[in-house]
C-alpha positions as CSV (number, residue, x, y, z in Angstrom):
1,X,90.4,108.4,75.2
2,X,93.0,110.2,77.3
3,X,95.5,112.9,76.9
4,X,98.9,113.0,78.5
5,X,100.3,116.4,79.4
6,X,103.7,116.9,81.2
7,X,103.5,114.2,83.8
8,X,99.6,114.4,83.9
9,X,97.0,112.2,82.5
10,X,93.7,113.8,81.7
11,X,91.0,111.2,81.5
12,X,87.8,111.5,83.5
13,X,90.0,113.3,86.1
14,X,93.5,114.7,86.2
15,X,96.0,112.1,87.5
16,X,99.7,111.6,87.7
17,X,100.7,108.7,85.4
18,X,100.7,105.2,86.9
19,X,104.4,104.6,86.1
20,X,105.4,107.7,88.1
21,X,103.3,106.6,91.1
22,X,104.6,103.0,90.8
23,X,108.2,104.2,90.9
24,X,107.6,106.1,94.2
25,X,105.8,103.0,95.7
26,X,108.8,100.9,94.7
27,X,111.2,103.3,96.4
28,X,109.1,103.3,99.6
29,X,108.8,99.6,99.6
30,X,112.6,99.0,99.3
31,X,113.3,101.6,102.0
32,X,111.0,99.8,104.4
33,X,112.3,96.3,103.5
34,X,116.1,96.9,103.2
35,X,116.7,100.3,104.9
36,X,117.4,103.6,103.1
37,X,121.2,103.2,102.8
38,X,120.9,99.7,101.5
39,X,118.3,100.9,98.9
40,X,120.6,103.7,97.8
41,X,123.5,101.2,97.3
42,X,121.2,98.8,95.4
43,X,120.0,101.5,92.9
44,X,123.6,102.8,92.7
45,X,122.4,106.3,93.6
46,X,125.0,109.2,93.6
47,X,122.6,111.2,95.8
48,X,123.2,111.6,99.5
49,X,120.6,110.3,101.9
50,X,119.1,113.7,102.5
51,X,119.1,114.6,98.7
52,X,117.3,111.3,98.0
53,X,114.7,111.9,100.7
54,X,114.1,115.5,99.5
55,X,113.6,114.2,96.0
56,X,111.2,111.5,97.1
57,X,109.4,114.0,99.3
58,X,109.0,116.4,96.4
59,X,107.6,113.8,94.1
60,X,105.1,112.8,96.8
61,X,104.2,116.5,97.2
62,X,103.6,116.8,93.5
63,X,101.2,113.9,93.5
64,X,99.4,115.4,96.5
65,X,99.2,118.7,94.8
66,X,97.3,117.1,91.9
67,X,95.2,114.8,94.1
68,X,95.0,116.1,97.7
69,X,92.7,113.2,98.8
70,X,95.2,110.4,97.9
71,X,95.4,108.6,101.2
72,X,98.2,106.3,100.1
73,X,100.5,109.1,99.3
74,X,99.5,111.1,102.4
75,X,100.7,108.1,104.4
76,X,104.0,108.0,102.4
77,X,104.5,111.7,103.1
78,X,104.2,111.1,106.8
79,X,106.6,108.1,106.6
80,X,109.2,110.1,104.7
81,X,108.9,113.1,107.0
82,X,109.5,110.7,110.0
83,X,112.7,109.4,108.3
84,X,113.9,112.9,107.5
85,X,113.9,113.9,111.2
């Protein structure tokens, strides 16, 4: 049995829902494969490049706040920080 709080799943440990993490993985994948601008056109985003990167960075930071030891999202954070510079 599990309980879902606001964007948290409490099972044996507190975790961000799989769908939330999957959405971020998908965004990172398409940025790597097609480039950031192409990805934004593909998803028909109205956000600027910097706004989208800030949003993605914030979502990754949220996941790392819940689970600091998540190596996958630590790697994503470094990749996004590199793109933002």
